[in-house]
N, C-alpha and C positions, 0 to 999 in steps of 0.2 A: 504494500500500500504506500509506503514511504517513497519507493522508487517511482511509482506512478505519479505521486504528488510532485516529485522533483522534475519528472518529465513534463508535466503540465506547466510547472513554473518556468522551465527552460523555453518551452514552445511559446508561452505567452509573454516572455521577456522581449520578444521582437514586436515592434510597433506595427509591422506589416501584418502579422497574424491577428493582433487586436483589431486592426483596421478592417481586415476581412470579416471578422465576427460582427463588428458594429455595422459595417457596410451590408452584411447579409441581413441583419435585423431591419435596417432602414430600407433595403431593397424589398424585403417581404412586405413591410408596411406599404411602401410605394406601390408595389405590384397588386396587392389585394385591393387597395383603394382604386387604382387604375382599372382593374378588371370589373369592379363593382360599378364604376361610373360608365365605362364603355358598354357594359351589359345593359345599363339603363339608358342607352342611346346618346350618351354624351359624345361630342366630337373628341377623337383621340388626343388632339393637342390640348384641349381644355382639361380633359381627364388627367393627362400626364402632368400638367401644370398644378392642378389641385392636389394630386397625389404627392407630387414632389414637395409642395408647400407643407403638407402635414408631416411627411417623413423627415424634413429638415430639422424640425424642432427636436425630435427624438435624437436624431443623428448628432446635433450640436452637443447636447449634454453627454451622450455616450462617448463621443469623440474627445471631448474635453477631459472628462473624469477617467475614462477607461483606456482609450487608445493612446492619447498623448500625455495623459496625466498632468494636465495643467488646470489651473483654477479658471472657471468661466468668468468672463468680464464683458463689459459692453464693447470695448475695443476688439477683443477676440471674436465676439459674436458678429460684429460688423464685418470683420475680415473674413470670417467663415462664410457669412452670407454673400459677400462679394465673390469669394471663390466659388461658391455654389451657384451663383448666378452665371458665372462663366461656364460651369459644368452644365447648367440647365440649357443654356444656348447650344452648347456642343451636343447635348443629348437630344434636344428637339430637332436639330439638323439631322442627326443620325436617325431618329425616329421617322422623320419624313422621307429620308432616303429609303429606309427599309419598306415603308408603306408604299412608296412610289414604285419600287421594283416588285411589289406584289407579296411581300411578307404579310401574313395574317396579322391583323391589329392586336390580337391577343398574344402573339409571340414576339412581335417586333421589340418590345421593351427588354426582353431577355438578351437579344443581340446587342442592343444599345449598351446595356450594363457591361457586357463582356468587353466591348471596345473602349468604353469610357473609363474603366476602372483605373488604369495606371495614371492617367492624367489627373483624375480625381484625387488619388492618394497624394500626389505631389502638391497639388493646389491646397488641399486641406491641411496637410502637414505644414506647409509654408504659412498658411493663415493662422494656425495655432502656435507654431513654434518659431517661425521666421527662417531666414537664411536658405534661399532656394537651392543654392549649389550643394550645401550640406544635406539638404533634403534628398536631392537626387542621388548623391553618393551613398547615403545611408540606405536608401531604398534598394539600390543595386547590391550593396553589401549584404542586406538582409535576405535578398533572393539567393545569393551565392551560398551563404552559410546555413541556409535551411529553413 
């Protein structure tokens, strides 16, 4: 049991792993709301925007406390929001590309998340911790070391 606890502690010592967990939670929240709204005949863009807006609040607090272990503040919240607005634009463009090429509106957000993930990590880490060069280097280092 002790070795299992050590293994989990080692795995979760990497911010990229914590980011994946928090991102997974936010993605599930986003996707469930999106599916609910699209099923209720909302326009996919409006549904995506509303779902994104709800999930970002949860994402901010989990990212602050768990992923990057920083104290939430108004400044960090504004930086986080600015970063996520960049991500939202990127994701809406990707969503519309997938819809345009014929991907079903229920599955298009899955492809969006897969493509947008690396950029999202870098932007969010920078928003909460600063130094974009260090952010990119740490991200690559965490990928290499496991």
